[in-house]
C-alpha positions in Angstrom: 3.1 29.5 -10.0 0.1 30.8 -11.9 0.1 27.8 -14.3 0.3 25.1 -11.6 -2.9 23.1 -11.8 -4.1 20.1 -9.9 -7.3 18.3 -9.0 -7.9 16.7 -5.6 -10.1 13.6 -5.6 -11.3 13.6 -2.0 -12.9 10.6 -0.2 -16.5 11.5 0.7 -15.9 10.9 4.4 -13.4 13.8 4.4 -15.7 16.4 2.7 -16.2 18.3 6.0 -12.5 18.1 7.1 -11.5 21.6 8.1 -7.8 20.8 7.9 -8.2 19.7 4.3 -10.1 22.9 3.5 -7.4 25.0 5.1 -4.7 23.2 3.2 -6.5 23.7 -0.1 -6.9 27.4 0.7 -3.2 27.7 1.4 -2.2 26.0 -1.9 -4.6 28.4 -3.8 -3.0 31.4 -2.0 0.4 30.1 -3.1 -0.8 30.4 -6.7 -2.2 26.9 -7.5 -5.3 26.3 -9.5 -6.5 23.5 -7.2 -10.0 22.0 -7.9 -11.7 19.6 -5.5 -14.1 16.7 -6.4 -15.6 14.5 -3.7 -16.4 10.7 -4.1 -19.8 9.5 -3.1 -20.1 5.8 -4.2 -18.0 3.1 -5.8 -16.7 4.0 -9.3 -16.6 7.7 -8.6 -12.8 7.8 -8.3 -12.3 6.2 -11.7 -14.8 8.6 -13.3 -13.2 11.6 -11.7 -9.8 10.6 -12.9 -11.1 10.3 -16.5 -12.8 13.7 -16.3 -9.7 15.4 -14.8 -7.4 14.0 -17.5 -9.9 15.0 -20.2 -9.8 18.5 -18.8 -6.0 18.6 -19.0 -5.0 18.5 -15.3 -1.3 17.6 -15.2 -1.5 16.5 -11.5 -4.1 14.5 -9.6 -4.2 14.2 -5.8 -5.7 11.2 -4.0 -7.2 12.4 -0.8 -8.0 9.4 1.5 -6.5 6.2 2.7 -4.6 3.4 1.0 -7.8 2.3 -0.8 -8.3 5.8 -2.4 -4.6 5.8 -3.5 -5.2 2.4 -5.0 -8.4 3.5 -6.9 -6.9 6.7 -8.3 -3.6 5.1 -9.3 -5.4 2.1 -10.9 -7.6 4.4 -13.0 -4.5 6.5 -14.1 -2.7 3.3 -15.1 -5.7 2.0 -17.1 -5.8 5.2 -19.1 -2.0 5.2 -19.3 -2.0 8.8 -18.1 1.0 11.0 -18.2 -0.2 13.1 -15.3 1.6 12.9 -11.9 0.0 11.8 -8.7 0.2 13.2 -5.2 -1.2 11.7 -2.0 -3.1 13.5 0.8 -3.2 10.7 3.4 -6.5 10.8 5.3 -7.1 7.1 6.1 -7.0 5.2 9.3 -3.8 3.2 8.5 -2.0 5.3 5.8 0.5 2.5 5.4 2.0 3.7 2.1 2.3 7.3 3.2 4.0 6.5 6.5 6.6 4.2 4.8 7.2 6.8 2.0 7.7 9.7 4.5 4.6 11.6 3.1 3.5 14.0 5.9 0.1 13.2 7.5 -0.5 17.0 8.0 -2.6 18.1 5.1 -0.8 21.4 4.6 2.6 19.6 4.5 1.3 16.8 2.3 0.0 19.3 -0.3 3.4 21.1 -0.1 4.8 18.0 -1.9 3.2 19.4 -5.0 6.2 21.7 -5.2 8.6 18.7 -5.3 9.2 17.0 -8.7 7.4 13.7 -9.2 9.5 10.5 -8.9 9.0 7.7 -11.4 8.0 4.6 -9.4 7.2 0.9 -10.0 3.7 -0.6 -9.6 2.9 -4.2 -8.6 0.3 -6.3 -10.3 -1.5 -9.5 -9.4 -3.2 -11.3 -12.3 -3.3 -7.9 -14.0 -4.7 -6.0 -11.0 -2.4 -3.2 -10.0 -1.3 -2.3 -6.5 0.8 0.6 -5.3 1.8 -0.6 -1.8 1.4 -4.3 -1.0 -0.4 -7.5 -1.6 -1.0 -9.4 1.6 -2.4 -12.9 2.0 -3.1 -15.7 4.5 -5.2 -15.2 7.6 -4.0 -11.6 8.0 -6.2 -10.4 5.2 -9.3 -11.8 6.9 -8.9 -10.3 10.4 -8.6 -6.6 9.7 -12.4 -6.1 10.1 -12.5 -8.1 13.4 -9.5 -6.5 15.1 -10.8 -5.0 18.2 -10.1 -1.3 19.0 -8.5 -2.3 22.3 -6.1 -4.7 20.6 -5.1 -2.0 18.1 -4.4 0.4 20.9 -2.2 -2.1 22.8 -0.4 -3.7 19.9 -0.4 -0.9 17.3 -0.1 -2.1 13.8 0.9 -5.6 14.9 -2.7 -6.1 16.0 -3.8 -6.8 12.5 -1.3 -9.5 11.9 -1.6 -11.1 15.3 -5.4 -11.1 15.9 -5.5 -14.4 14.1 -2.6 -15.8 16.1 -4.2 -15.1 19.4 -7.1 -17.3 18.4 -4.9 -19.9 16.9 -7.4 -22.8 17.1 -9.7 -21.0 14.7 -6.9 -20.3 12.1 -6.1 -22.5 9.2 -2.8 -21.9 7.5 -2.8 -21.7 3.8 -0.7 -23.9 1.6 1.1 -22.8 -1.5 4.1 -23.2 -3.9 6.0 -20.0 -4.6 8.3 -19.7 -7.6 10.2 -16.8 -9.2 13.7 -16.2 -10.7 16.1 -17.9 -8.3 13.4 -18.5 -5.7 11.3 -21.6 -4.8 9.5 -22.3 -1.6 6.6 -24.7 -0.9 4.7 -25.2 2.3 2.0 -24.0 4.7 2.1 -20.4 5.7 0.3 -18.0 8.1 0.9 -14.8 6.3 2.2 -13.5 3.0 3.4 -10.0 2.0 4.5 -9.1 -1.5 5.6 -5.5 -1.4 6.3 -2.7 -3.7 6.0 -0.7 -0.4 7.0 -1.9 3.0 4.1 -2.2 5.4 0.4 -3.1 5.5 -2.4 -3.8 8.0 -1.9 -0.6 10.0 1.9 -0.6 10.4 3.1 -4.2 10.2 6.5 -4.0 8.5 6.6 -7.1 6.2 9.1 -6.0 3.6 11.5 -3.6 5.5 14.0 -3.3 2.6 11.4 -2.6 -0.2 11.9 0.4 -2.5 9.4 1.7 -5.1 11.9 2.2 -7.9 14.1 -0.9 -8.0 12.2 -3.0 -10.5 11.6 -5.7 -7.9 8.9 -7.0 -5.6 9.9 -7.9 -2.0 8.4 -11.2 -0.8 7.9 -12.1 2.9 6.4 -15.5 3.8 5.7 -16.4 7.4 5.7 -20.2 7.4 3.1 -22.1 9.6 5.3 -23.5 12.4 4.9 -26.7 14.4 5.4 -24.5 17.4 2.5 -22.0 17.0 2.9 -20.6 20.5 6.6 -20.0 20.1 6.0 -18.1 16.8 3.3 -16.0 18.5 5.8 -15.1 21.2 8.5 -14.2 18.7 6.2 -12.0 16.7 4.7 -10.3 19.8 8.1 -9.6 21.5 10.1 -8.8 18.4 7.9 -6.7 16.2 9.9 -6.1 13.0 12.8 -8.3 14.1 10.3 -11.0 15.1 8.8 -11.2 11.6 12.4 -11.2 10.2 13.3 -14.1 12.5 10.6 -16.4 11.3 10.0 -15.4 7.7 11.3 -16.4 4.3 12.1 -13.5 2.1 13.2 -12.8 -1.5 13.4 -10.0 -4.1 12.0 -10.9 -7.5 10.7 -9.2 -10.7 7.8 -11.8 -10.8 6.4 -14.5 -8.6 3.9 -17.3 -9.3 1.8 -18.9 -6.5 0.0 -22.1 -6.9 -2.3 -23.3 -4.1 -4.6 -26.3 -3.6 -7.4 -24.0 -2.4 -8.0 -20.3 -3.0 -5.9 -17.9 -1.0 -7.4 -14.6 0.4 -5.3 -11.7 -1.0 -5.6 -8.0 -0.2 -4.3 -5.5 -2.8 -3.8 -2.2 -1.0 -6.8 -3.2 1.1 -9.0 -4.5 -1.8 -10.0 -8.2 -1.2 -9.3 -10.8 -3.9 -9.2 -14.6 -3.8 -7.4 -17.0 -6.1 -5.6 -20.4 -6.3 -3.3 -19.5 -9.2 -1.7 -16.1 -8.8 1.0 -14.3 -10.9 2.6 -11.2 -9.4 4.6 -8.9 -11.6 6.4 -5.6 -11.2 5.7 -2.8 -13.8 8.8 -0.7 -13.7 8.6 3.1 -13.9 4.8 2.9 -14.4 3.7 6.0 -12.4 4.9 9.5 -11.5 4.4 10.1 -7.8 5.2 13.1 -5.6 7.2 11.9 -2.6 9.8 13.6 -0.5 13.3 13.7 -2.0 14.5 11.9 1.1 11.8 9.3 1.0 13.0 5.9 2.5 11.2 4.1 -0.3 13.5 5.6 -3.0 16.5 3.4 -3.8 19.0 6.2 -3.7 18.2 6.7 0.0 18.4 3.0 1.0 22.1 3.2 2.0 21.4 6.1 4.4 19.0 4.0 6.4 
């Protein structure tokens, strides 16, 4: 393993994480030339990706949450890097890692460097890439205001449902959605366009999504006449609740036209727009995930 090289781009908040330090030490003892660089301010991840690729590192590791994964992957895509990417999940939600079956234990996560990288798709909205999911509607506004108590009681569902519990304050968004074989128009409460399956701290919006099928999974939660009934369905049913009230599709691209700008989150990064085009970029990135990852198409039948 003497020729195995990788560079870990570590979110600054994790610089003093002893578990990460131990995991890096174990990789080095296993024969890896593993360098670590720490981010300090916006733009650092992109700069560190460029420096690592210029230095000839064949593998990069994103050490942080969904936002760090997004930043590192976006920089690699922009450069059209041939390097592979691994994820060391250290965020508060770790939505992509959990759905992909990437261990949250740092030693086990870095152990995936021994697994061959899988070629995966990437989503894009108006040219901006996303690895995991684009979410829209009120759900993208409430993450910051979700109380810790509500997160504890409801788990991941808290993010999606915070807005519903204060329904008088919530205005549904309106839009027209069109893609190959799919058209839907109306008012909606929440929108998920997934390469991955979940967002907002565990809310499964696209339970059948895989990262290598050349398709984006669409989940629209329509704004109902019976708001209280929908709240009850979502609260009591969890995943099945969302399924029961949502409109879903699988498409290679989707266009959204709205009378007013929609708030959209790409892997946690906020955007707004009234005219949105979502595309899948097939086989755009090489990512180290477990061979048995639920997000790989070959494992879908076993679920």
